[in-house]
TILUM-808740 format. One line per 4 residues: their letters; for each residue y negated, x negated, z of N, C-alpha, C, O. Coordinates in Angstrom, 2 decimals, decimal comma. Layout:
! residues N
a) Y X Z Y X Z Y X Z Y X Z; ...
//
This chain:
! residues 222
psri) 1,33 -0,90 -0,04 0,10 0,10 -0,16 -1,28 -0,90 -0,11 -2,31 -0,71 -0,75; -1,02 -1,97 0,76 -2,67 -2,98 0,77 -2,66 -3,56 -0,44 -3,79 -3,74 -0,89; -1,87 -3,87 -1,07 -1,61 -4,52 -2,43 -2,29 -3,62 -3,27 -3,30 -4,04 -3,83; -1,93 -2,47 -3,46 -2,32 -1,34 -4,40 -3,86 -0,99 -4,01 -4,58 -0,50 -4,89
leim) -4,37 -1,22 -2,75 -5,73 -0,73 -2,53 -6,53 -1,92 -3,31 -7,38 -1,77 -4,19; -6,13 -2,92 -2,84 -6,81 -4,39 -3,27 -7,03 -4,14 -5,30 -7,98 -4,42 -6,02; -5,76 -3,57 -5,59 -5,80 -3,57 -7,36 -6,64 -2,64 -7,33 -7,66 -3,04 -7,89; -6,77 -1,24 -6,86 -7,62 -0,39 -7,25 -9,17 -0,66 -7,10 -10,04 -0,12 -7,80
sats) -9,45 -1,84 -5,79 -10,82 -2,10 -5,85 -11,28 -3,12 -6,88 -12,43 -3,15 -7,33; -10,10 -4,12 -7,29 -10,29 -4,94 -8,37 -10,67 -4,10 -9,61 -11,63 -4,36 -10,34; -10,01 -3,30 -9,72 -10,18 -2,43 -11,43 -10,92 -1,48 -11,43 -10,80 -0,66 -12,34; -11,88 -1,31 -10,44 -12,74 -0,05 -10,28 -13,64 -0,02 -11,74 -14,23 1,05 -11,89
eiqr) -13,80 -0,86 -12,66 -14,57 -0,92 -13,67 -13,65 -0,61 -14,63 -14,18 -0,02 -15,57; -12,40 -0,78 -14,75 -11,66 -0,05 -15,77 -11,06 1,24 -15,51 -10,46 1,89 -16,37; -11,26 1,68 -14,08 -10,90 3,12 -13,80 -12,14 3,82 -14,31 -11,93 4,99 -14,65; -13,25 3,45 -14,42 -14,41 4,33 -14,59 -14,43 4,36 -16,11 -14,94 5,34 -16,67
nnpq) -13,93 3,43 -16,78 -13,79 3,13 -18,60 -12,96 4,20 -18,87 -13,33 5,15 -19,56; -11,71 4,09 -18,31 -10,43 4,43 -18,82 -9,65 5,23 -17,72 -8,52 4,86 -17,43; -10,31 6,48 -16,99 -9,69 7,12 -15,99 -8,44 7,40 -16,17 -7,63 7,23 -15,25; -8,05 7,90 -17,48 -6,66 8,46 -17,86 -5,69 7,24 -17,54 -4,96 7,31 -16,56
ltve) -5,69 6,25 -18,27 -5,07 4,98 -18,03 -4,53 4,57 -16,84 -3,39 4,21 -16,56; -5,73 4,70 -16,06 -5,28 4,47 -14,53 -4,42 5,25 -13,70 -3,55 4,91 -12,90; -4,74 6,11 -13,98 -4,03 7,32 -13,76 -2,69 7,11 -13,79 -2,03 6,96 -12,76; -2,06 7,10 -15,32 -0,97 7,22 -15,82 -0,11 5,96 -15,17 1,01 5,98 -14,66
cfdy) -1,18 4,66 -15,39 -0,43 3,32 -14,60 0,03 3,60 -13,20 1,13 3,14 -12,89; -0,55 4,18 -12,45 -0,59 4,05 -10,96 0,66 5,24 -10,91 1,47 5,13 -9,99; 0,82 6,23 -11,77 1,78 7,34 -11,54 3,18 6,48 -11,97 4,29 6,55 -11,46; 2,90 5,97 -12,66 4,40 5,29 -13,30 4,94 4,42 -12,17 6,04 4,53 -11,63
yndv) 4,09 3,62 -11,92 4,45 2,45 -10,89 4,61 2,66 -9,49 5,22 1,89 -8,75; 3,91 3,95 -9,07 3,97 4,42 -7,58 5,66 4,66 -7,48 6,20 4,26 -6,44; 6,48 5,27 -8,49 7,78 5,46 -8,59 8,43 4,23 -8,59 9,21 4,10 -7,64; 8,37 3,36 -9,30 8,92 1,83 -9,36 8,49 1,34 -8,21 9,26 0,41 -7,97
fkne) 7,69 1,42 -7,32 7,38 0,63 -6,07 8,61 1,37 -4,98 9,41 0,75 -4,29; 8,46 2,91 -5,09 9,19 3,99 -4,17 10,49 3,52 -4,40 11,09 3,11 -3,40; 11,20 3,46 -5,69 12,52 3,21 -6,06 12,89 1,40 -5,47 13,91 0,85 -5,06; 11,59 0,99 -5,68 12,26 -0,60 -5,34 12,55 -0,67 -3,49 13,30 -1,33 -2,76
ysey) 11,91 -0,01 -3,34 11,46 0,11 -1,59 13,31 0,66 -0,91 13,99 0,24 0,02; 13,50 1,69 -1,88 14,50 2,59 -1,48 15,77 1,55 -1,69 16,61 1,40 -0,80; 15,81 0,93 -2,82 16,97 0,00 -2,79 17,22 -1,50 -1,85 18,25 -2,11 -1,56; 15,76 -1,74 -1,52 15,77 -2,47 -0,40 16,17 -2,12 1,09 16,48 -2,99 1,90
vdey) 16,15 -0,92 1,33 16,40 -0,40 2,65 17,93 -0,34 2,55 18,62 -0,92 3,39; 18,44 0,31 1,59 19,78 0,45 1,58 20,55 -0,96 1,35 21,65 -1,22 1,86; 19,92 -1,73 0,61 20,50 -3,15 0,72 20,55 -3,96 2,18 21,36 -4,77 2,62; 19,40 -3,43 2,69 19,53 -4,00 4,21 20,17 -3,43 5,19 20,67 -4,04 6,14
nlcv) 20,19 -2,42 5,03 21,28 -1,51 5,88 22,80 -1,67 5,93 23,59 -1,45 6,85; 23,05 -2,26 4,28 24,27 -2,60 4,26 24,68 -3,77 5,03 25,89 -3,92 5,20; 23,94 -4,56 5,48 23,85 -5,67 5,99 24,05 -5,47 7,15 24,91 -6,12 7,75; 23,43 -4,67 7,67 23,68 -4,23 9,23 25,08 -3,62 9,50 25,89 -3,88 10,39
dkyd) 25,15 -2,64 8,37 26,62 -2,20 8,20 27,25 -2,89 8,58 27,49 -2,83 9,78; 27,87 -3,91 7,78 28,83 -4,80 7,92 28,91 -5,52 9,41 29,92 -5,86 10,03; 27,37 -5,65 9,82 27,92 -6,55 10,93 28,50 -5,77 11,90 29,53 -6,14 12,46; 27,83 -4,48 12,22 28,51 -3,16 13,01 30,18 -3,21 13,17 31,00 -3,27 14,08
ggye) 30,14 -3,16 11,89 32,09 -3,22 11,58 32,38 -4,25 12,26 33,00 -4,11 13,32; 32,08 -5,21 11,92 32,99 -6,69 12,19 32,73 -6,81 13,87 33,69 -7,16 14,56; 31,22 -6,47 14,62 31,55 -6,19 15,93 32,19 -5,38 16,55 32,26 -5,62 17,75; 32,77 -4,32 16,14 33,43 -3,61 16,62 34,72 -3,78 16,45 35,49 -3,30 17,29
qvle) 35,21 -4,48 15,37 36,67 -4,98 15,24 36,65 -6,14 16,23 37,71 -6,17 16,86; 35,89 -6,98 16,54 35,94 -8,11 17,71 36,17 -7,44 19,02 37,22 -7,64 19,64; 35,38 -6,79 19,40 35,78 -6,15 20,60 37,26 -5,38 20,79 37,95 -5,50 21,81; 37,61 -4,60 19,67 38,91 -4,26 20,04 40,09 -5,14 19,83 41,25 -4,80 20,04
qyns) 39,66 -6,44 19,34 40,69 -7,46 18,99 41,00 -8,05 20,88 42,06 -8,57 21,23; 39,98 -7,84 21,69 40,08 -8,50 22,75 40,63 -7,52 23,63 40,99 -7,99 24,71; 40,80 -6,22 23,48 41,01 -4,93 24,56 42,34 -5,58 25,06 42,44 -5,73 26,28; 43,36 -5,98 24,25 44,89 -6,15 24,59 44,72 -7,28 25,59 45,41 -7,43 26,60
vvwd) 43,64 -8,12 25,16 43,54 -9,13 26,60 42,75 -8,89 27,87 42,83 -9,64 28,84; 42,03 -7,90 27,81 41,41 -7,34 29,13 42,40 -6,64 30,03 42,63 -6,75 31,23; 42,98 -5,78 28,95 44,55 -4,90 29,50 45,27 -6,06 30,52 45,13 -6,03 31,74; 46,04 -7,05 29,82 46,78 -8,08 30,69 46,14 -8,30 31,72 46,71 -7,88 32,73
lsns) 44,93 -8,89 31,94 44,14 -9,44 32,91 44,03 -8,43 34,25 44,31 -8,69 35,42; 43,53 -7,19 33,66 43,48 -6,12 34,68 44,71 -5,76 35,68 44,72 -5,49 36,88; 46,03 -5,89 34,47 47,22 -5,71 35,05 47,58 -6,92 36,20 48,06 -6,74 37,32; 47,31 -7,86 35,73 47,23 -8,79 36,51 46,71 -9,09 37,71 47,43 -9,56 38,60
tfes) 45,50 -8,87 37,86 44,56 -8,84 38,61 45,01 -7,60 39,93 44,94 -7,82 41,14; 45,56 -6,12 39,18 46,05 -5,26 40,22 47,25 -5,52 40,69 47,67 -4,85 41,64; 48,06 -6,55 40,12 49,46 -6,48 40,67 49,41 -7,44 42,00 49,89 -7,17 43,10; 48,71 -8,60 41,62 48,52 -9,53 42,52 47,79 -8,97 43,78 48,29 -9,22 44,88
cmfl) 46,37 -8,05 43,69 46,18 -7,29 44,99 46,90 -6,87 45,44 47,14 -7,39 46,53; 47,82 -5,67 45,05 48,76 -4,87 45,51 49,68 -5,67 46,23 50,28 -4,97 47,04; 50,01 -6,80 46,26 51,02 -7,40 46,84 50,86 -8,17 48,13 51,67 -8,58 48,97; 49,60 -8,24 48,00 48,60 -9,02 49,27 48,14 -7,44 50,27 47,90 -7,40 51,48
ldcd) 48,13 -6,45 49,42 47,42 -5,21 50,48 48,86 -4,81 51,09 48,84 -4,09 52,09; 50,29 -5,27 50,47 51,29 -4,98 50,93 51,47 -5,18 52,43 52,13 -4,43 53,14; 50,64 -6,56 52,94 50,94 -7,18 54,28 50,25 -6,12 54,98 50,30 -6,27 56,20; 49,58 -5,07 54,57 48,95 -4,37 55,83 50,47 -3,29 56,52 50,56 -2,77 57,64
kqnn) 51,36 -3,27 55,51 52,33 -2,35 55,85 53,18 -2,75 56,84 53,90 -1,94 57,42; 53,16 -4,16 57,15 53,86 -4,77 58,27 54,02 -3,82 59,54 53,27 -2,90 59,85; 55,34 -4,32 60,31 55,46 -3,29 61,57 54,42 -3,89 62,72 54,19 -3,12 63,65; 53,95 -4,81 62,75 52,74 -5,52 63,69 52,09 -6,59 62,94 52,37 -7,05 61,83
sena) 51,09 -6,93 63,84 49,92 -7,81 63,19 50,75 -9,31 63,19 50,56 -9,90 62,12; 51,37 -9,84 63,86 52,25 -11,16 63,70 52,48 -10,92 62,43 51,81 -11,54 61,60; 53,49 -9,97 61,97 53,91 -10,14 60,41 53,16 -10,05 59,72 53,20 -10,99 58,92; 52,17 -9,18 59,48 51,03 -9,01 58,60 50,43 -10,45 58,38 50,28 -10,89 57,24
lscy) 50,05 -11,21 59,56 49,28 -12,28 59,38 50,19 -13,08 58,68 49,79 -13,58 57,63; 51,21 -13,28 59,02 52,07 -14,18 58,40 52,12 -13,52 56,84 51,96 -14,29 55,90; 52,27 -12,62 56,69 52,16 -12,27 55,49 51,08 -12,69 54,46 51,21 -13,24 53,36; 50,41 -12,45 54,87 48,82 -12,90 54,34 48,76 -14,54 54,21 48,22 -15,17 53,30
steg) 49,27 -14,92 55,04 49,01 -16,43 55,05 50,28 -17,36 54,08 50,27 -18,57 53,84; 51,17 -16,47 53,70 52,01 -16,94 52,90 52,18 -16,63 51,58 52,72 -17,39 50,78; 51,59 -15,17 51,19 51,38 -14,99 50,03 50,13 -15,13 49,47 50,03 -15,42 48,28; 49,01 -14,94 50,27 47,70 -15,42 50,08 47,50 -16,56 48,97 46,73 -16,45 48,03
ptys) 48,30 -17,64 49,22 47,80 -18,79 48,24 48,40 -18,51 47,20 47,80 -18,87 46,19; 49,78 -17,76 46,98 50,24 -17,77 45,75 49,45 -16,54 44,62 49,35 -16,62 43,40; 49,05 -15,65 45,36 48,13 -14,56 44,53 46,88 -14,88 44,31 46,34 -14,58 43,24; 46,21 -15,55 45,33 44,83 -16,86 44,72 45,17 -17,41 43,57 44,63 -17,06 42,52
kqls) 45,97 -18,18 43,62 46,08 -18,84 42,37 46,45 -18,34 40,94 46,24 -19,02 39,94; 47,13 -16,90 40,93 47,05 -15,96 39,95 45,65 -15,24 39,57 45,31 -14,85 38,45; 44,91 -15,18 40,77 43,74 -14,66 40,45 42,86 -15,81 39,69 42,01 -15,47 38,87; 43,12 -17,31 40,02 42,42 -18,07 39,55 42,47 -18,07 38,08 41,53 -18,05 37,28
nvaa) 43,73 -18,09 37,87 44,26 -18,00 36,18 43,49 -16,67 35,53 42,92 -16,75 34,44; 43,53 -15,62 36,17 42,86 -14,70 35,56 41,28 -14,62 35,07 40,75 -13,94 34,19; 40,77 -15,54 35,95 39,24 -16,02 36,03 39,07 -17,22 34,71 38,06 -17,32 34,03; 39,98 -17,84 34,60 40,07 -19,02 33,79 40,58 -18,71 32,10 40,21 -19,35 31,11
nasv) 41,50 -17,58 32,14 41,77 -16,95 31,09 40,61 -15,99 30,60 40,45 -15,74 29,40; 39,82 -15,47 31,57 38,67 -14,52 31,00 37,80 -15,67 30,42 37,38 -15,63 29,26; 37,53 -16,73 31,27 36,39 -17,33 30,56 36,66 -17,95 29,04 35,81 -18,03 28,16; 37,95 -18,34 28,96 38,31 -18,76 27,60 38,26 -17,84 26,39 38,00 -18,13 25,23
svss) 38,61 -16,55 26,98 38,30 -15,33 25,94 37,02 -14,72 25,66 36,79 -14,07 24,64; 36,10 -14,97 26,68 34,83 -14,43 26,28 34,41 -15,56 25,55 34,19 -15,15 24,41; 34,18 -16,71 25,62 33,84 -17,61 25,07 34,08 -17,58 23,47 33,22 -17,74 22,61; 35,76 -17,28 23,24 35,95 -17,37 21,91 35,16 -15,94 21,34 34,73 -16,09 20,19
lrqq) 34,95 -14,87 21,82 34,85 -13,79 21,55 33,16 -13,87 21,14 32,84 -13,39 20,05; 32,37 -14,31 21,79 31,03 -14,75 21,88 30,96 -15,37 20,62 30,00 -15,09 19,89; 31,91 -16,25 20,19 31,75 -17,42 18,76 31,72 -16,80 17,82 30,95 -17,03 16,89; 32,79 -15,60 17,85 33,32 -14,61 16,86 31,91 -13,90 16,60 31,47 -13,94 15,45
vetl) 31,13 -13,24 17,63 29,88 -12,48 17,54 28,58 -13,23 16,97 27,77 -12,58 16,31; 28,38 -14,63 17,23 27,43 -15,47 16,81 27,46 -15,62 15,28 26,45 -15,68 14,58; 28,65 -15,68 14,86 29,12 -16,11 13,16 28,75 -14,58 12,56 28,05 -14,64 11,55; 29,07 -13,32 12,98 28,97 -12,13 12,63 27,15 -12,18 12,50 26,66 -11,94 11,39
vftr) 26,46 -12,41 13,38 25,12 -12,44 13,77 24,55 -13,21 12,61 23,60 -12,83 11,93; 25,13 -14,17 12,47 24,68 -15,33 11,65 24,52 -14,63 9,87 23,59 -14,28 9,14; 25,76 -14,68 9,79 25,76 -13,62 8,30 25,10 -12,63 8,46 24,49 -12,59 7,39; 24,75 -11,74 9,06 23,94 -10,35 9,03 22,51 -10,77 8,97 21,70 -9,95 8,55
dqcc) 22,06 -12,10 9,39 20,90 -12,55 9,38 20,58 -13,32 7,70 19,47 -13,25 7,17; 21,44 -13,82 7,25 21,56 -14,27 6,12 21,45 -13,57 5,03 20,91 -13,88 3,97; 22,07 -12,43 5,38 22,16 -11,23 4,40 20,86 -10,35 4,08 20,57 -9,89 2,98; 20,06 -10,19 5,44 19,01 -9,21 5,74 17,94 -10,20 4,85 17,19 -9,75 3,99
sats) 18,03 -11,67 5,23 16,65 -12,44 4,85 17,00 -12,49 3,33 16,00 -12,31 2,63; 18,17 -12,70 2,63 18,48 -12,56 1,00 17,87 -11,54 0,97 16,73 -11,74 0,57; 18,09 -10,47 1,20 17,59 -8,80 0,84 16,23 -8,88 0,59 15,71 -8,57 -0,49; 15,46 -9,40 1,87 14,33 -9,10 2,06 13,35 -9,97 1,04 12,24 -9,53 0,75
rnye) 13,83 -11,20 0,51 13,01 -12,15 -0,29 13,60 -11,57 -1,77 12,97 -11,95 -2,76; 14,48 -10,89 -1,94 14,75 -10,24 -3,39 13,81 -9,20 -3,55 13,34 -8,94 -4,65; 13,46 -8,48 -2,36 12,76 -7,48 -2,45 11,49 -7,96 -2,55 11,03 -7,43 -3,57; 10,68 -8,64 -2,08 9,40 -9,28 -2,51 9,28 -9,96 -3,71 8,19 -9,93 -4,29
irsg) 10,33 -10,65 -4,25 9,93 -11,19 -5,61 9,96 -9,96 -6,64 9,04 -9,85 -7,45; 10,98 -9,06 -6,61 11,03 -7,57 -7,46 9,80 -6,88 -7,44 9,27 -6,61 -8,52; 9,15 -6,50 -6,18 8,14 -5,99 -5,90 6,86 -6,76 -6,46 5,91 -6,21 -7,02; 7,00 -8,00 -6,24 5,73 -9,16 -6,80 5,74 -8,67 -7,98 4,82 -7,94 -8,34
esye) 6,96 -9,04 -8,94 6,70 -8,52 -10,40 6,26 -7,36 -10,93 5,54 -7,23 -11,92; 6,78 -6,39 -10,13 5,92 -4,89 -10,34 4,72 -4,84 -10,28 4,17 -4,13 -11,13; 3,92 -5,48 -9,36 2,62 -5,20 -9,04 1,71 -6,21 -10,46 0,75 -5,83 -11,12; 2,55 -7,70 -10,57 1,93 -7,99 -11,84 1,78 -6,90 -12,99 0,82 -6,63 -13,72
dlqk) 3,17 -6,30 -12,88 3,19 -5,49 -14,23 1,98 -4,07 -14,32 1,27 -3,57 -15,19; 2,28 -3,82 -12,85 0,63 -3,01 -12,87 -0,53 -3,31 -13,08 -1,33 -2,43 -13,41; -0,88 -4,41 -12,98 -2,22 -5,12 -13,18 -2,46 -5,11 -14,68 -3,44 -4,78 -15,35; -1,20 -5,63 -15,01 -1,42 -5,98 -16,74 -1,65 -4,16 -17,53 -2,39 -3,87 -18,48
clsg) -0,85 -3,35 -16,82 -1,26 -1,81 -17,18 -2,55 -1,62 -17,14 -3,17 -1,38 -18,18; -3,07 -1,68 -16,12 -4,32 -1,23 -15,80 -5,18 -2,24 -16,54 -6,28 -1,79 -16,86; -4,92 -3,63 -16,93 -6,07 -4,18 -17,97 -6,05 -3,98 -19,05 -6,90 -4,40 -19,84; -4,67 -3,01 -19,49 -4,47 -2,52 -21,02 -3,71 -3,92 -21,71 -3,51 -4,06 -22,91
enpv) -3,41 -4,76 -20,80 -2,64 -5,77 -21,34 -1,38 -5,30 -22,01 -1,01 -5,59 -23,15; -0,68 -4,41 -20,96 0,97 -3,71 -21,48 0,60 -2,18 -21,60 -0,31 -1,60 -21,01; 1,14 -1,87 -22,13 1,36 -0,46 -22,26 1,74 0,35 -21,29 2,70 -0,17 -20,73; 1,39 1,66 -20,67 2,35 2,40 -19,65 3,94 2,38 -19,92 4,37 3,09 -20,83
pers) 4,58 1,80 -19,35 6,09 2,21 -20,04 6,66 3,80 -19,98 6,34 4,60 -19,11; 7,35 4,00 -20,84 8,18 5,27 -20,84 8,71 5,45 -20,03 9,05 4,47 -19,37; 9,06 6,67 -19,64 10,18 7,15 -18,48 11,60 7,52 -19,01 11,78 8,09 -20,08; 12,59 7,14 -18,16 13,79 7,24 -18,92 14,12 8,66 -18,94 13,43 9,25 -18,10
tttt) 14,65 9,19 -19,36 15,21 10,49 -19,47 16,63 10,63 -19,70 17,19 9,94 -20,55; 17,33 11,60 -18,91 18,79 11,70 -18,92 19,15 13,65 -19,11 18,89 14,66 -18,46; 19,76 13,37 -20,21 20,34 14,77 -20,64 21,75 15,40 -19,51 22,76 14,81 -19,11; 21,30 16,67 -19,30 22,43 17,13 -18,48 23,20 18,40 -19,22 22,52 19,23 -19,82
ssss) 24,55 18,51 -19,16 24,95 19,69 -19,72 25,94 20,13 -19,05 26,79 19,44 -18,49; 25,84 21,81 -19,08 26,82 22,67 -18,34 27,51 23,84 -19,06 27,07 24,46 -20,03; 28,50 24,01 -18,51 29,41 25,18 -19,57 28,38 26,28 -19,72 28,74 26,91 -20,71; 27,14 26,89 -19,17 26,31 28,02 -19,72 25,04 27,32 -20,28 24,61 27,73 -21,36
ssst) 24,44 26,34 -19,68 23,29 25,78 -20,44 22,99 24,21 -20,35 23,34 23,44 -19,45; 22,39 23,97 -21,31 22,37 22,24 -21,08 20,26 21,75 -21,03 19,31 22,36 -21,53; 20,28 20,66 -20,33 18,94 20,32 -20,15 18,59 19,23 -20,45 19,45 18,45 -20,83; 17,15 18,77 -20,39 16,67 17,31 -20,33 15,76 17,10 -18,87 14,65 17,63 -18,77
stta) 16,12 16,58 -18,18 14,89 16,37 -17,31 14,51 14,89 -17,07 15,22 14,01 -17,56; 13,36 14,57 -16,32 12,75 13,21 -16,28 13,36 12,58 -15,02 13,17 13,19 -13,97; 14,06 11,43 -14,98 14,49 10,47 -13,72 13,34 10,21 -13,08 12,43 9,86 -13,83; 13,12 10,26 -12,15 11,94 9,14 -11,17 12,39 9,23 -9,73 12,70 10,27 -9,14
anpt) 12,38 7,85 -9,20 12,97 8,15 -7,69 11,96 8,32 -6,79 10,83 7,85 -6,95; 12,38 9,10 -5,69 11,19 9,38 -4,80 11,74 9,30 -3,33 11,91 10,24 -2,56; 12,00 7,87 -3,09 12,29 7,64 -1,74 10,83 7,00 -1,32 9,94 6,45 -1,97; 11,00 7,31 0,01 9,63 6,74 0,98 9,13 5,29 0,56 9,83 4,34 0,22
tttt) 7,53 5,34 0,67 7,21 4,22 0,21 6,56 3,57 1,80 5,65 2,74 1,89; 7,05 3,98 2,54 6,72 3,12 4,08 7,15 1,38 3,58 7,87 0,91 2,70; 6,35 0,85 4,55 6,40 -0,64 4,27 7,46 -0,93 5,34 8,25 -1,87 5,22; 7,46 -0,06 6,44 8,36 -0,53 7,53 9,46 -1,25 7,19 10,21 -1,00 6,24
tpsp) 9,58 -2,35 8,15 11,04 -2,95 7,43 12,06 -2,41 8,32 11,54 -1,97 9,35; 13,26 -2,29 8,28 14,41 -1,52 9,08 14,73 -2,60 10,06 14,51 -3,70 9,55; 15,12 -2,68 11,11 15,58 -3,51 11,87 17,26 -3,60 12,35 17,81 -2,61 12,82; 17,66 -4,33 12,25 19,22 -4,35 12,31 19,44 -4,18 14,04 18,83 -4,75 14,95
sttt) 20,61 -3,11 14,10 20,90 -2,82 15,86 21,75 -3,77 16,10 22,65 -3,96 15,28; 21,65 -4,72 17,46 22,44 -5,45 17,86 23,46 -5,31 18,73 24,28 -6,16 19,07; 23,31 -3,73 19,19 24,25 -3,30 20,51 24,84 -2,19 19,98 24,26 -1,28 19,39; 26,24 -2,30 20,23 27,10 -1,17 19,45 27,74 -0,85 20,74 27,58 -1,55 21,73
ssss) 28,42 0,15 20,72 29,22 0,84 21,99 30,43 1,15 21,45 30,46 1,55 20,29; 31,71 1,00 22,25 32,86 1,37 21,65 33,26 2,68 22,09 32,92 3,03 23,22; 33,94 3,45 21,39 34,35 4,64 22,01 35,54 4,50 23,01 36,41 3,63 22,96; 35,42 5,54 23,97 36,12 5,40 25,38 37,53 6,00 24,86 37,52 7,04 24,20
tsst) 38,78 5,34 25,16 40,24 6,26 25,09 40,51 5,93 26,44 40,43 4,80 26,91; 40,98 7,40 27,33 41,39 7,02 28,45 43,07 6,71 28,15 43,54 7,15 27,10; 43,75 6,13 28,88 45,22 6,11 28,79 45,57 5,95 30,22 44,80 5,87 31,18; 47,21 5,92 30,20 47,61 5,64 31,37 48,89 4,68 31,44 49,69 4,48 30,53
trsp) 48,91 4,08 32,84 49,75 2,71 32,90 50,84 2,99 33,79 51,29 4,12 33,94; 51,25 2,02 34,36 52,20 1,95 35,49 51,32 1,66 36,68 51,72 2,11 37,75; 50,04 0,90 36,70 48,84 0,85 37,27 47,60 1,47 37,28 47,45 2,12 36,25; 46,55 1,54 38,13 45,62 2,29 37,60 44,67 0,97 37,62 44,05 0,50 38,57
stva) 44,76 0,45 36,10 43,82 -0,55 35,55 42,35 -0,31 35,75 41,78 0,79 35,72; 41,85 -1,40 35,94 40,33 -1,31 36,10 39,82 -1,03 34,63 38,66 -0,60 34,64; 40,32 -1,15 33,47 39,95 -1,01 32,17 40,69 -0,09 31,50 41,18 -0,39 30,41; 40,91 1,39 32,15 41,53 2,50 32,02 40,95 3,04 30,45 41,67 3,62 29,64
hfss) 39,58 2,74 30,26 38,70 3,19 28,98 39,34 2,49 27,83 39,45 3,29 26,91; 39,79 1,34 27,54 40,62 0,56 26,77 41,76 1,23 26,39 42,44 1,87 27,19; 42,02 1,13 25,12 43,33 1,62 24,48 44,65 0,95 25,38 44,26 -0,04 26,00; 45,63 1,15 25,53 46,59 0,79 26,19 47,54 0,23 25,49 48,08 0,85 24,58
ve) 47,86 -0,93 25,79 48,81 -2,10 24,93 49,89 -2,30 25,54 49,87 -3,00 26,55; 50,91 -1,83 25,15 52,11 -1,95 25,58 52,89 -3,43 25,78 54,05 -3,47 26,20
//
């Protein structure tokens, strides 16, 4: 829009001398700009959609890991809590002192495995983010090139250097009648650049297990 205003200001003399040409040029290229921007938005959103889909796949890939760690944690804690069921305090304390170190090691292993897995998951997500950003940058650059060329063509049209291009027409036919219509793209001319969403939410799936897993919202993996 700002470029159009600049061109209109710079071509005010031409507009006075040949207002019909000015109207025809702006009318034609306004549709061109709208169509180019619509294509840009579609391409940009495709980059974002690919990222979103990949991100969901990565999260699902690690659901089984979370499931296993959750069950290991539950089992370790339940074994220790069984010490409360001893018939007296002496036996209960003896149980904790004997079983505590063993299951503490198991919980340490849970933490270690979780650390390795989350590092791997985040690395995969970083790769997806990099690919998405590269895709969006290329899309934006191509749009700038296309729109820049179109603005130059508009200026040449206004100056009379180039004639007003003819609009393409398509003929549609049906069983009862046929008609010829002029095709023109009508997407929005808004210059707001769509922003990729970097947060996604995974759908919750309830599951039943042999133990009340802390990640019951993940899909069960037998």
